[in-house]
N, C-alpha and C positions, 0 to 999 in steps of 0.2 A: 370705618369705611373700608376701602380696598375690596369691595364685593362686586361681583358681576351677576346681574340678573339674566338668566337664560330663559327665553320664551318657551313655554311648553307647547305642545301641538294644538292648543286651543285657539291660537291666533292665526289660523290659516288664511283668512281674507283681510289681513290688516297690515299696516306698516310694521307691526311687531312680529310678523311671521319669521321665525328662526332668528330673531334678534338677540344680540348680546349687548347688554347695557351696563356701562360702568356707573355704579351708584356714586354720585359726587357729594350729595348732601341728603341727610335723613334725620328728621326729628319729629316731635309731636305735631308740628304744623304741616308736614308733608315731606315729599322727597323729590329729588331732581337727579337726572342722569343723562348720559350721552350714549346714543346707539353707536357701537363701535364698528359694525360690519356692513353698513349700507352706505352707498355713495349718493351724493346729491346730484342726480341727473348728469353724471360725467363732467362736472365742473372741476377744473384744476385751479391751483393757486394763482397762476397768471391771469386766468379768466376773472377770478374774484378781485384781484388787485386792479385790473383795468376798470372794473365796475365802480370802484371807489376812488378812481383817479390817482392811484398809487404808482410810483415809478417801478417798472418791472425790470428785473434782472433775469433775462431769459437763460443765462448760463447756469443759473442755480436750479437745483432739483425742483421739479414742478409737480408736487403730489396732488392727488385727487382730493376734493373736499367731501367730507362725510355728512350724511344726514343725521344730525344729532338727535332729532326727534320731531314730532309734529307741531310743537309749540314754538312760536316766535322765530320763524325761519329767517328773519332778517337780522337776527342777532348771532354773531360769530363767537365761537369758543375755541381756544387752543388747549388741548389736553396734552400735557407733557410730563417729563420726569421731574421729580421734586428738586433735583439738583439745580435747575434754573429757577430764578425768582426775580420779580421786580415788585415795586411797592403795591401794585394792585393784584398780585397773584394770590389765589385762594388755594391753600394747601388741603388736599383731599386726605392724604395719609402720607406715610414715609416714602412711598413710591411715586405717587401721582399728584400733580397740581393742575390748576386751571387758571388761565389768563385770558382776558378778553379785551385787549388793547391793540391799537395800531402799532405801539412800540414793539411788541413781540413780533409782529409781522415784519417790521423793519429789520429786526435782529435776524429773523429767519432768512429773509431775502439776502442779507449781507453774509450769511453763513456763520453768524455769531450767536444765534439763538440756541434753544435746546437741541440736543442731538436727536432725540426721539420725540416725536409729536404727532398729533392728529388734529386737523382743523375741521371743525364741524359747524354747520348752520342749524340753529334750532336746538331744542332739548326735549326730553321726555319728563313729564312732571305728574305728580300725584298729590291730591289734597290729603290733609291729616287723616290717617287711618285707612286710606284707600289702598295703598300698596300692601299693607298688612292683610287686608281683606282679599286682595287678588292672590297673594301668596297662599293664604288659607284655602282659596278656591282652586288651587293647583294651576294657576296661570303662569307662575314663574318659579324657577329653581334659583337658589342663591348659592353661589360658590365663591371661593377666594380668587382674587385677581392676581395676575402675575405680569411682569414687564413683557415677557415672551409672548403671552397670549394677546395682550393689548397692542403692542407695537410691531410684533414680528409675524403674527399669524395672518395668512391671507383672508380677506373678507369672506370669500366663498366657502372656506372650510372652518371658520371660527366657531360657528354654532356646534358643529360636530366635534371639533377638537375640545372645546370647553366642556362638553358633556363627557367625552371618553376619558379625558385627563382627570376627571373627577369620579371615575368609576361608574358612569351612567351610560347604559347603552340606549341610543335613540329609539330603538324599537320597543323598549320597555316603558316609554313614556305613555301616560294616559291623561286624558282631560277629565277623568272622573275623580271625584273626591270620595274617599272612603268614609263610611259611617259604621260605628260599632253598635 
């Protein structure tokens, strides 16, 4: 893992337009990832906590909630550095892990959770072979992820930054697939 899918210019009228997706799981049965650079209708952590009747600590940082993808928007995921772990944490790779419990929210509210994290609702998913077909059809570019890109790059510049840091100029992208 540790890969980011960058949407090619073929997704102009979809949720995936200029999306950067951290690939969290991928095997023969399919793939799952989280969109990193789109917000969930300007919902913040305190808004989410009040919806689930969770005690709110308004003095704590109140980050925006990300739109993890179009599937299962009622399910929350916390993407964080692998240095934080609890019993239900799923390790993505040596840099990133995923936890989906109220316990981690409690830790975050108390300032005891992971230092770097993104909270997302929903996820992006593909059936077995579907992502590979989309990559072959030039819908996605696949690049290495970094902590800096995932946690410290502003949403509105992430797509461009992900491309240029990997030596790809956005104007050079094409939705066409070459045939020899």
